[in-house]
N, C-alpha and C positions, 0 to 999 in steps of 0.2 A: 668313954662309951661314944660314938658320932653324934650321936643323935642330943644328946647334952649340952654338945655347942652354944658357943655363944654365931649366930651369924650375922656379918655385917651385911652394908651395902655391895652390889656387884656392877660397881661403875668404873667409869675413868680415872685409872691409876690419878689422874692429880684433881679427884673431887676425892676420895677418902679419905673421911677422920683416921691420923695412924697416931697407933699404941706408943708408951712410949719406945719398947722393939721397931716399930720401922722410925720413930723418930732419930735415935742411935744410930740406928742403918745411913738415914740420910745422910744426915748428921760426920759422918764416918767416911760418904761419899761425895763431901762438899756440898751438900742440896740438890745433889742429880740424883731426880728418878727416875732416871730412863735405865739407871744398871740394874745386870742383872743378878746379877750377885755383891754380897757385903758383906762386914763379918758379923757375925752371932754367937751368941752362943752353944757351945762344941752340942749343949742338948740337943737344936731349934740345928736341924735340916733343911728347912725354906719357910718363908713368913707367906702363907695366902691370904688376899684381902685384909693383910694384918692377926692373921690366923697362927699360931705358931706350926708345922708340922714338926712333929719329935723324930731327934733322928734315932729313937729306939723303932720306928715304923720302920724307919727306911734299911737299920739293920738286921728286923726279924725276913722283909723281904726278901734279901738277897742272901740269908738264910737258905729260905723256904728255895731262890732258884736256883742256890748249890747242891738240896735234897730231890730233888728236882732236875735238872741237868749239870750233875755233875761230872758227866762227857765233857760239856762242853766248859767247864770253870772257868774264867779269865784265866791270862797266861802270864798276867804278868801287870805291874801299879795300872799303865797307863787303862793295860783294858779292864780291869775291875772297876778303876773309875768311873770308864764309858756304861758298862752294865752297872753300879749308880745313881748315875745319873740319867739312865732311862726309868729305872726301877720308880725313879723318884718323878718324873714327870707324869709317869699312872699314878702316882700317889694324888698325886698336885690336881690330876683331873679328877679324883677321887672326890678327895676335898669341894673342885670346884662344884662338881654335882651335888654331894651330899648338903654345899650352901646355899643351891639351887633348889632342892628339894625341903629344906627346912622353910625356904622364904615364899616358897610355894605351897608351903602345908601340904606334903605328899607323900606326909612318914605313913607307910603302914599298920593301923592299928593294931592293937592286942591281940583283936581275936581273927584278922586278917595273919598274924603272923600262927600262933594257935593252929588255925588248919593249915598253910604251909607243913608246919610242923609235921601235924599227923598225916598226911598227904606223903610228903619226903621221906617220914620215916615209913611207912607202910603198916605188914608188919612184924616188923621187929621189933622182940623186944627190948624196953632202956636200954638191960645189959650190953644188948648185941648191939643198940646203936650204937652207942658210946664205945664199942671194940671198935665196928666201923673208922668211927672218926677218930676212934686213937691209931690208927692204921695211915692217915690221914695227916695226921699230926695237929688235930684239932681236938680242942675241950670243947663242952658243950657250948659253952658260953662266946666259942670266940668262932663257931659254928653258928650259933645266933646271929652276932654281930654280921656274920658273912653276909647270912641269907635276909635280913632287913636292907642291907645296903645294896645287892643287887634288886631285892622288889622296889626298893624306892626309887633304886637307876627306873627299872622296867618302868612305874607310872612315870616317870619324869621322863621318860623317850617315848610314848608314847602320847603326852600330854604336849609336846615342844615340835614332834614328828610326826611317829605315826599315825595317828589319829588326821592331819591332814594328808597323809598319801592318797594319792591317786593313780592306776594302771589305764589308760587305755585300752579298748577295744584294740584299734591298731598297731600299738604295743605286744597283745599279747601276740597278736596274727601273727607279727615283722616275729618275734622270738620262735612262735612253731615253727615257721617258714627255713630260722638257721641252724632249729635243732630238732628235730624231727625222731633223730634214732635217738636223743634221749629220754624219749615216750615208748620205746619200746622195750616190754616187758620182757626176759629170758625165761626160757626151760626154768620150772622149778618142779622138786618133790619133796613130799613128805616121807619120813623115815621114821620108821624107832630104831630104839640101836640096846642090846644088851654088853656091858661089859666085864669082863673075869680076868683073872690072873692068870690060869692055865689053860693050854689045850686043854686037858682033859674036861675043863668047868667046861671050856665052853660047848665039847664034841659032847655032853654027859644033856648040855643046855636044846641041843640044837637035837639031840631024840626024844626026849619028851614034845619037845615045841610040835616035830613031825610025825608025834603018836598022837595027839589032837590038843596039846592044850597049851593054851590062852601068851600069845608071846607078850602081850603086858601080864598078864599073870607071873610068867617066869621072872621079868624081865624087874617086877616089884620083889622078888622074893631073895635075886640073886645077884642081880648086878648090882656094878660097883659105881656108876656112874650119875653125878646127880641128880642126871633128869628122871633116876628109878623110881622116884613116887609117881610119876606124871606114866609108867608104862613104859616107856624108855623115849618117850614124841617128842623126839626135834623137833616137832614143826615143819613149816614152807624152807624151800633155801636153796640160790639159785648156787648155781656153780660161782667159785671164788673164795664161798664163804664159810666151808670145813675144810679140813687135812684135805689135802693131794689124796692119799688111800685111799682114807671116805668113801668119797668121791669116784674115785675112783669104779668103786665095785655097783656106789646108789645106786649110778647114772646109765648104765649100766640093765641094771633088775630089773623086770616087768613086776607092774605094780602086784602085791601080793607073793611072791613069792620069795622063801628062807634063804640068806647067802651061806654060801658054806662057812667059813669059821677064817678069820682073817686078822691077821698080827699085824700091830701095830707099835708104836713106842710104847704107848698106852697100857697094854696088856691085847685082849683077845675078843677079838666084838662076834656078834650076829645082827646083821640089819635085818631088819622089813620094810620095803617100799611101801606106802600106803595110801599115798596119792601120788597123782600126775595133775599140771600148767603148764598147756603150750606154750613156746613165744607166741608173743601175738602184737599188735598195731593197737594202742593203745587208738579210741576214736579222738577225734578234736571236741567234741562237746567233754569227753571225758577228763582231760585234761588238758583245759580253759583256767579252768579253779585253780588249780594246782601253780599255772605260769604264770596264773596271775599275785599268788602269795608269793612266791619265788619273787617277779619282781617289784614286790611293796617291801619285802624284806627287804633288796639290793638296796630302790631308791633310800628309804627308811635309813636305812647301813651310811648312806652316803652324806643326807642328809643333817642329819645326826654329828656325827664326825665336822663336818661343819658346822652344823653350832656351839661344840665344843669347842674347833678353834675360833670362832668370833669368841665366845664366852672368857678363852685364856687371852686374846689381847686384848679384852677389857676389866680386865684382873691387875692386881698388882703380887703378884707376884715375884719374890726376893729368895735364893740360894745362899745357902751359908758357900762362902767364899774358899772352904776347905775343901768342901767337897765340889765343888763346881768354881773352879778358878775364874775369876775375870778374864 
């Protein structure tokens, strides 16, 4: 667990107190501390300010990459080495950030972690939550470690960058002048649906509704769609957010008019439009806060990347030359 690691000062490489592994590395490279790769034990992928980064972590990250991007799997040894180097650099950045987290005493408290865990888990029971984690390839312990890392890095970002980012009124006005169309709201509709397996079921449901039964009640009773518990309510959405065969019907329906039976690859549907919002241009007063948040996030991200690059430059990072050749 990262939080148990001993944190060393993040100073220039020439002033870092080297442990046995780093001393051996320096000896094997002729005491030239500027070299970025050296002979390290197979179980160590890199040294980060004299702290070993286990090869096991790199292997695990590589396996996750292959699981998530199987279609982009490296085509040869050279490509695989390039991917592993990129993953190793990412792990090194995480280690540097966590060393800073420890140095600044920014680890989240148990109370903060517990509150964020409860918020993330929501209404899911423990067994269901574990199933969701399992589908993501995570144990609860691995997920909690990642949560702590994310929360700690968020605190670090706020302290070193985001709390000091400012956006001027002139910047907001300039951005708005160049991106006015970004703040136009397109037409939206609110609709409900009923989904059944056969046309006969759909025709029967349509007759019930036309005879006076509530669309929502019929949806709760027979609809196979996940939104049946909400009476089939799909909420508001704009064009392009639903399957085209849905939108072709829904956007042509007048409010409160029941659709004919619609066949799709999912089954047979009935739709009812329950609300409309016409396209509109948001006022300048309405969007200035959104633009301020957007520009602050962009400036903060760039500032944090610059800060992390400086952190790297002032750290002593040594790659295992079996992974990153000299």
